[in-house]
C-alpha positions as CSV (number, residue, x, y, z in Angstrom):
1,W,91.4,91.4,113.9
2,V,89.6,94.2,112.1
3,W,92.0,96.9,113.4
4,V,95.1,94.7,112.9
5,V,94.2,94.2,109.3
6,V,93.1,97.8,108.7
7,L,96.3,99.3,110.2
8,G,98.4,96.7,108.5
9,F,96.9,97.7,105.1
10,G,97.4,101.3,105.9
11,V,101.2,100.6,105.8
12,L,101.0,97.9,103.1
13,N,99.2,100.2,100.7
14,A,101.6,103.0,101.3
15,V,104.5,100.7,100.6
16,Y,102.8,99.4,97.5
17,A,102.1,102.9,96.3
18,C,105.8,103.8,96.7
19,G,107.5,100.6,95.4
20,W,105.1,99.4,92.7
21,V,102.7,102.2,91.6
22,T,105.2,105.1,91.7
23,L,108.6,103.5,91.1
24,G,107.5,100.5,89.1
25,P,107.1,102.5,85.9
26,V,110.4,104.2,86.5
27,V,112.3,100.8,86.7
28,A,110.2,99.4,83.8
29,D,111.1,102.3,81.6
30,G,114.8,101.5,81.8
31,T,114.3,97.7,81.6
32,I,111.2,96.0,80.1
33,G,109.8,99.2,78.6
34,A,106.3,100.7,78.7
35,D,104.8,97.8,76.6
36,G,106.3,95.2,78.9
37,W,105.0,97.1,81.9
38,G,101.6,97.3,80.5
39,F,101.6,93.5,79.8
40,V,102.8,92.8,83.4
41,L,99.9,94.8,84.8
42,T,97.5,93.0,82.4
43,V,98.8,89.7,83.6
44,Q,98.2,90.8,87.2
45,A,94.6,91.7,86.3
46,V,94.2,88.2,84.9
47,G,95.4,86.9,88.2
48,F,92.7,88.9,89.9
49,L,90.1,87.3,87.7
50,L,91.5,83.8,88.4
51,G,91.6,84.4,92.1
52,T,87.9,85.3,91.9
53,V,87.0,82.1,90.1
54,V,89.0,80.1,92.6
55,M,87.2,81.7,95.5
56,L,83.8,80.8,94.0
57,R,84.6,77.2,94.4
58,V,86.4,77.2,97.8
59,S,85.1,77.0,101.3
60,L,87.6,77.7,104.0
61,R,87.8,77.0,107.7
62,F,90.1,80.0,108.3
63,P,89.6,82.3,105.3
64,L,91.5,85.3,106.5
65,R,94.7,83.1,106.9
66,L,94.6,82.3,103.2
67,G,93.8,86.0,102.5
68,M,96.8,87.3,104.3
69,I,99.0,84.6,102.7
70,G,97.7,85.8,99.4
71,A,98.4,89.5,100.3
72,L,101.9,88.5,101.2
73,G,102.4,87.5,97.5
74,L,102.5,91.2,96.4
75,A,106.1,91.3,97.8
76,L,107.1,88.9,95.0
77,P,106.7,91.3,92.0
78,M,108.2,94.2,93.9
79,A,111.2,92.0,94.8
80,A,111.5,90.8,91.2
81,L,111.3,94.4,90.0
82,G,114.1,95.5,92.2
83,V,116.4,92.5,92.0
84,S,116.0,91.3,88.4
85,P,113.4,93.1,86.3
86,Q,113.1,90.5,83.6
87,F,109.9,90.4,81.7
88,M,108.9,86.7,82.3
89,V,109.8,86.8,86.0
90,L,107.8,90.0,86.5
91,A,104.8,88.6,84.6
92,L,104.8,85.4,86.6
93,A,105.2,87.2,89.9
94,S,102.5,89.7,89.0
95,F,100.1,86.9,88.0
96,V,100.7,85.2,91.4
97,A,100.3,88.5,93.2
98,G,97.0,89.2,91.4
99,I,95.6,85.8,92.5
100,G,96.8,86.5,96.0
101,L,95.4,90.0,96.3
102,E,92.0,88.7,95.1
103,L,92.1,85.9,97.6
104,F,92.7,88.5,100.3
105,G,89.8,90.8,99.0
106,V,87.3,88.0,99.0
107,T,88.3,86.5,102.4
108,W,88.4,90.0,103.9
109,E,84.9,90.9,102.8
110,T,83.6,87.5,103.8
111,S,85.2,87.8,107.2
112,L,83.6,91.3,107.7
113,Q,80.2,90.0,106.6
114,Q,80.4,87.0,108.8
115,H,81.8,88.5,112.0
116,V,80.6,92.2,112.1
117,P,77.1,92.7,113.3
118,L,74.8,93.9,110.5
119,D,74.0,97.2,112.3
120,K,77.7,98.1,112.5
121,L,78.9,96.8,109.2
122,S,78.7,100.1,107.2
123,R,80.6,101.9,109.9
124,V,83.3,99.2,110.1
125,A,83.5,99.2,106.3
126,S,84.0,103.0,106.3
127,Y,86.8,102.8,108.9
128,D,88.3,100.0,106.8
129,M,88.3,102.1,103.6
130,L,89.7,105.2,105.4
131,G,92.4,103.3,107.3
132,S,93.5,101.3,104.3
133,I,93.9,104.2,101.8
134,I,94.8,107.1,104.0
135,A,98.5,106.6,103.7
136,L,98.6,106.0,99.9
137,P,99.7,109.6,99.1
138,L,102.4,109.3,101.8
139,G,103.8,106.3,100.0
140,Q,103.8,108.1,96.7
141,L,105.4,111.2,98.3
142,A,108.1,109.1,100.0
143,A,109.3,107.8,96.7
144,G,111.0,111.1,95.7
145,P,113.2,111.6,98.8
146,L,114.0,107.9,99.1
147,V,115.4,107.8,95.5
148,V,117.5,110.8,96.3
149,W,119.1,109.0,99.2
150,F,119.2,105.5,97.6
151,D,119.0,104.2,94.1
152,V,115.6,103.4,92.7
153,R,116.0,99.6,92.6
154,S,117.2,99.5,96.2
155,V,114.1,101.4,97.3
156,V,111.9,98.9,95.4
157,V,113.7,96.0,97.1
158,G,113.3,97.8,100.5
159,C,109.6,98.2,99.8
160,A,109.3,94.4,99.0
161,V,111.0,93.6,102.3
162,V,108.9,96.0,104.4
163,Y,105.7,94.8,102.6
164,A,106.6,91.1,103.4
165,A,107.4,91.9,107.0
166,V,104.2,93.8,107.7
167,A,102.0,91.3,105.9
168,L,103.6,88.5,107.8
169,A,103.1,90.3,111.1
170,V,99.4,90.8,110.3
171,L,99.1,87.2,109.3
172,L,100.7,86.0,112.5
173,A,98.6,88.2,114.8
174,P,96.7,85.8,116.9
175,S,93.3,87.5,116.3
176,V,93.9,87.2,112.5
177,W,95.4,83.7,112.5
178,R,92.6,82.2,114.7
179,L,89.7,83.9,113.0
180,G,87.5,81.1,111.6
181,A,84.6,81.1,109.2
182,A,81.3,81.7,110.9
183,P,79.0,78.7,111.2
184,G,76.7,78.4,108.2
185,E,73.6,80.4,108.9
186,S,71.4,82.4,106.8
187,V,70.8,86.0,107.5
188,E,67.4,87.5,106.6
189,V,67.5,91.1,105.6
190,R,64.2,92.9,105.5
191,A,63.6,96.2,103.7
192,T,61.9,98.8,105.9
193,P,59.1,100.8,104.3
């Protein structure tokens, strides 16, 4: 399950970097404007905050399932941006995506803490970080050639479709789908002199 999610997010983050981070401001500039784009990003951040508050109150039997369903939500604002970049639609989709991405973040870190042995956790976290962000620049670099071959909004819609397909594939991977919460046990960590 670790490698499935890490490899999946290598692709997901590259697609996000292309369709949302790089091309999002381009589409926004010609539609909702810079102020509107700034507000959409702010609403997404509020979604992150709300997702954190929700996760403080929730205990899940299969946390990573919910996390991947939440991650799937990032396809919504990309689709809205490409299909119909209207301010209210983008703001609502970004808010939902913010909640979803935070649900993923919390459930992912919880799953790592619960299922990875303590003596291997830092190594796994390093592989996770590297695998998840290594392709970000490739996604940004791909935006240029893609908009030469296709129009900008078609590329953004394509990114939304690819993002949704990859997130769904990760969600449905048996090792991810079946990963349950670890039984409640306390872990004692001792500082060594």
